[in-house]
C-alpha positions in Angstrom: 57.5 -16.2 43.1 57.5 -16.1 39.3 54.7 -18.4 39.1 52.7 -16.5 41.4 53.4 -13.2 39.4 52.5 -15.1 36.2 49.1 -16.3 37.7 48.5 -12.6 38.8 49.0 -11.3 35.3 46.7 -13.9 33.9 44.0 -13.0 36.4 44.4 -9.3 35.5 44.3 -10.0 31.8 41.0 -11.9 32.4 39.7 -9.0 34.5 40.7 -6.2 31.8 39.0 -8.5 29.2 35.7 -9.1 31.2 35.7 -5.2 31.7 36.4 -4.4 28.1 33.6 -6.8 27.0 31.2 -5.6 29.7 32.2 -1.9 28.2 31.6 -2.8 24.7 28.1 -4.6 25.8 26.8 -1.4 27.6 28.1 0.8 24.8 26.1 -1.3 22.5 23.0 -1.6 24.7 23.1 2.1 25.3 23.3 2.9 21.5 20.4 0.2 21.1 18.5 2.6 23.3 19.3 5.7 21.7 18.3 4.1 18.5 15.0 3.1 19.9 14.5 6.4 21.1 15.2 8.0 17.8 12.9 5.7 16.1 10.0 6.3 18.5 10.6 9.8 18.3 10.7 9.9 14.5 7.8 7.6 14.3 5.9 9.7 16.4 6.4 12.8 14.5 5.7 10.9 11.3 2.5 9.3 12.6 1.6 12.7 13.8 1.6 14.1 10.3 0.4 10.9 8.6 -2.9 10.5 10.7 -5.9 12.3 9.1 -9.2 11.6 10.9 -12.3 11.5 8.9 -15.0 14.3 9.6 -18.0 13.5 11.9 -20.3 13.3 8.8 -18.9 10.1 7.9 -20.5 6.8 9.7 -18.2 4.9 11.6 -18.5 1.5 13.2 -20.1 1.6 16.5 -17.5 -0.9 17.7 -13.7 -0.5 17.2 -11.9 -2.7 14.6 -9.6 -5.2 15.8 -7.4 -5.7 12.7 -6.0 -9.1 13.9 -9.6 -10.5 14.3 -12.3 -8.4 12.5 -12.9 -8.2 8.8 -12.2 -4.8 7.3 -11.7 -2.9 4.1 -9.0 -0.4 3.0 -9.3 1.9 0.2 -5.8 2.6 -1.4 -5.8 6.0 -3.4 -2.8 7.1 -5.5 -3.1 10.7 -6.3 -1.9 12.9 -9.2 -1.7 16.5 -8.5 -2.8 18.8 -11.2 -2.2 22.6 -11.8 -4.2 24.8 -9.5 -4.0 22.6 -6.5 -6.8 20.2 -7.5 -5.6 16.5 -7.3 -7.2 13.3 -9.0 -7.4 9.9 -7.6 -5.4 8.2 -10.2 -5.0 4.7 -8.6 -8.2 3.4 -6.8 -7.9 0.2 -5.0 -10.4 -1.5 -2.5 -9.0 -4.3 -0.4 -11.1 -6.6 1.8 -9.5 -8.6 4.4 -11.0 -11.3 6.8 -8.3 -12.4 9.4 -10.3 -15.3 10.6 -10.9 -17.0 7.3 -7.5 -15.6 5.6 -9.1 -14.5 2.7 -8.1 -11.0 0.7 -10.0 -9.7 -2.1 -8.6 -6.8 -4.2 -10.7 -4.6 -6.4 -8.9 -2.0 -8.5 -11.3 0.7 -10.2 -10.1 2.1 -13.5 -9.7 5.9 -13.2 -12.3 6.7 -16.2 -15.1 4.6 -14.6 -18.2 6.7 -15.1 -20.1 6.8 -12.0 -22.4 9.1 -9.7 -20.1 11.4 -7.4 -22.4 12.6 -4.4 -20.5 15.7 -3.6 -20.8 16.8 -7.1 -24.4 15.8 -7.6 -23.6 14.2 -11.1 -22.1 11.4 -12.8 -18.4 11.7 -14.2 -15.0 9.9 -13.9 -14.3 8.6 -10.5 -10.8 10.2 -10.9 -12.5 13.4 -10.5 -14.0 12.5 -7.3 -11.2 13.6 -5.1 -11.2 17.2 -6.6 -14.4 17.9 -5.0 -13.8 17.2 -1.3 -10.6 15.2 -0.9 -10.6 11.7 0.1 -14.0 11.8 2.1 -15.5 12.5 -1.7 -13.8 9.5 -3.1 -14.6 7.2 -0.3 -18.5 8.3 -0.5 -18.3 7.8 -4.4 -16.7 4.3 -4.0 -19.6 3.3 -1.1 -22.3 4.7 -3.6 -20.8 2.5 -6.4 -20.2 -0.9 -4.8 -22.4 -0.6 -1.7 -19.5 -1.7 0.8 -18.2 0.5 3.6 -14.8 1.9 3.7 -13.1 1.3 7.2 -9.7 2.8 6.5 -8.1 4.8 3.7 -4.4 5.3 2.8 -3.4 8.2 0.2 -0.1 8.7 -1.3 1.1 11.2 -4.2 3.6 9.9 -6.8 6.6 11.8 -5.3 5.9 9.8 -2.1 5.8 6.7 -4.1 9.1 7.5 -5.8 10.7 8.7 -2.5 9.8 5.6 -0.6 11.2 3.2 -3.3 14.4 5.1 -3.6 14.9 5.0 0.1 14.3 1.1 0.2 17.2 1.1 -2.6 14.9 0.2 -5.5 12.5 -2.9 -6.1 13.0 -5.9 -8.2 9.7 -6.8 -10.4 9.1 -9.4 -12.8 8.1 -7.9 -16.1 5.6 -9.6 -17.8 6.5 -8.4 -21.3 8.4 -6.2 -23.4 7.3 -2.6 -23.3 8.3 1.3 -23.3 7.0 3.7 -20.8 7.6 7.5 -20.4 9.2 8.6 -17.1 7.6 11.4 -15.1 9.8 14.6 -14.7 12.5 13.9 -17.7 9.8 12.6 -20.1 12.3 10.1 -21.4 11.2 6.7 -22.7 12.2 3.6 -20.4 12.4 0.0 -22.0 11.4 -2.8 -19.8 12.4 -6.3 -20.7 10.4 -9.3 -20.0 12.0 -11.0 -16.8 13.5 -9.8 -13.8 14.4 -6.0 -13.4 15.8 -3.7 -10.5 13.8 -0.4 -10.7 14.3 2.7 -9.0 11.5 5.1 -7.8 10.9 6.9 -11.1 11.1 3.7 -13.2 8.7 1.6 -10.7 6.3 4.8 -11.0 6.2 4.3 -14.7 5.9 0.6 -14.5 2.6 0.8 -12.5 1.2 3.6 -14.4 1.5 2.1 -17.8 -1.6 0.7 -19.3 -2.0 1.6 -23.1 0.9 -1.0 -24.2 -0.6 -3.7 -21.9 -2.7 -6.4 -23.8 -4.6 -6.9 -20.5 -5.5 -3.4 -20.2 -6.4 -2.3 -16.6 -6.4 -5.9 -15.4 -2.7 -6.1 -16.3 -1.9 -2.4 -15.0 -3.8 -3.5 -11.6 -1.5 -6.9 -11.2 1.6 -4.7 -11.9 0.3 -2.4 -9.1 -0.1 -5.2 -6.9 3.3 -6.6 -7.6 5.1 -3.5 -6.6 3.1 -2.5 -3.6 4.0 -6.1 -2.1 7.6 -5.6 -3.0 7.6 -2.3 -1.2 5.8 -3.9 2.0 8.1 -6.8 2.0 11.3 -4.7 1.7 10.2 -2.1 4.1 9.5 -4.8 6.6 12.8 -6.5 6.1 15.5 -6.4 8.8 17.9 -4.8 6.3 15.6 -1.9 6.2 15.6 -1.0 9.9 18.6 1.3 9.6 16.6 3.2 6.9 13.6 3.8 9.3 14.0 7.7 9.9 14.1 8.1 6.1 11.2 5.7 5.4 9.2 7.7 8.1 10.1 11.0 6.7 8.9 9.9 3.2 5.6 8.7 4.7 5.2 11.6 6.7 5.4 14.2 4.0 3.5 12.2 1.4 1.1 9.7 3.1 -2.1 10.2 4.8 -4.2 7.7 6.4 -7.1 7.3 9.1 -5.4 4.2 10.6 -4.6 5.1 14.0 -1.1 4.9 15.1 -1.8 2.8 18.0 -3.0 0.0 15.3 0.3 0.1 13.2 1.8 -2.8 15.1 -1.2 -5.0 14.8 -1.2 -4.3 10.9 2.2 -5.4 10.6 1.5 -8.5 12.9 -1.5 -9.3 10.5 0.5 -8.9 7.3 3.2 -11.2 8.6 0.4 -13.9 9.0 -1.1 -13.3 5.5 1.8 -12.1 3.5 1.8 -15.4 1.4 -2.1 -15.7 1.2 -3.6 -15.6 -2.4 -5.2 -12.4 -3.3 -8.6 -13.0 -5.0 -8.5 -10.1 -7.6 -12.1 -8.9 -8.8 -12.2 -7.2 -12.2 -14.9 -4.5 -12.9 -16.8 -5.6 -16.2 -17.8 -2.9 -18.7 -17.4 -1.2 -22.1 -15.8 2.0 -23.5 -17.8 4.9 -24.7 -17.6 8.6 -25.6 -20.0 11.1 -24.1 -19.6 14.6 -25.6 -16.4 13.7 -27.0 -15.1 12.6 -23.5 -14.0 8.9 -23.1 -15.5 6.8 -20.2 -15.5 3.3 -18.9 -19.1 2.5 -18.4 -19.4 -0.3 -15.7 -21.9 -3.3 -16.1 -24.4 -3.0 -13.2 -24.5 -7.0 -13.0 -20.6 -7.0 -12.5 -21.3 -4.3 -9.7 -23.6 -6.4 -8.1 -21.5 -9.5 -8.2 -18.5 -7.6 -6.7 -20.6 -6.0 -4.1 -21.7 -9.7 -3.0 -18.1 -11.1 -3.4 -16.8 -8.6 -1.1 -19.5 -8.9 1.5 -19.2 -12.5 1.5 -15.4 -12.0 2.2 -16.0 -9.9 5.1 -18.8 -12.2 6.4 -16.5 -15.2 6.3 -18.3 -16.9 3.2 -16.4 -18.4 0.3 -17.6 -16.8 -2.9 -14.8 -17.9 -5.3 -16.4 -20.9 -6.8 -18.1 -18.7 -9.4 -15.0 -16.9 -10.5 -16.2 -17.3 -14.2 -19.3 -15.1 -13.7 -17.5 -12.5 -11.4 -14.5 -11.8 -13.7 -12.4 -12.8 -10.5 -8.6 -13.6 -10.9 -6.7 -15.3 -8.3 -3.2 -14.0 -7.7 -0.5 -15.5 -5.6 0.8 -12.8 -3.3 4.2 -14.2 -3.9 4.4 -12.8 -7.4 
């Protein structure tokens, strides 16, 4: 009799354990569903505020771009707000991607580049293009200068940049040399030492904006920008950042605008995971410094512009153009940096 009671007790304990495990599993499953719903809802709200369709006056492709298959271009613009509500395009990068050949080119255009601004009707610094008709004016100016169509754009202001870096817990960068840079807001000077450094949002912004102390000028600045952008993307797409998705989406929703449809976001993540270790072929715009009416300008070399246009179009067409890097001023930077 005692043996049968012991057997019953064991069976009862096993049944309770199974029920407990089932309860825990169902609780976790339900929590996962609620978390997914929360992410989807937050993502829907954020992408709704992020998305900015270009006006009908902009020529769009006849056929929709399949980003995992078709070559495309993205214009990245970092905005600096001025008093009076006008903004300046302080950072301008044109990225060309060919998913089939797995080639990426990046052109950073110095903010003081003198070029024709269609919406203004005269030549001026390209940084002033945004102040005439927003991102449409900057796109028109870039297309006029290098004769390559812009498929997508992404804009962010400096506050958004800082918020995103802070939400991710900062970024780790490999500082190329010792220098000092002034922080925005506090105007304090920050010392950067050669080697790995952990930076918060405010420090990372000063790191990517500094150029006067860089012996390589805008080229060095452009490479630091590329370095930090990759760190942000890598950290933002890591598993450890999934719990921060609400905050990240809120930061993006408040400070980022793009004409990339929300339906394509997953395709871009898929493409990035495929190309994240691909070398970036960095194009540099040759030119010279000049003063016109006591105002400093960077005057681009027309031959360099022609070579850049050819290189980008060859990337988009799937033709290798990197054997003549000495002539085009092209740098190959590994995306792992």
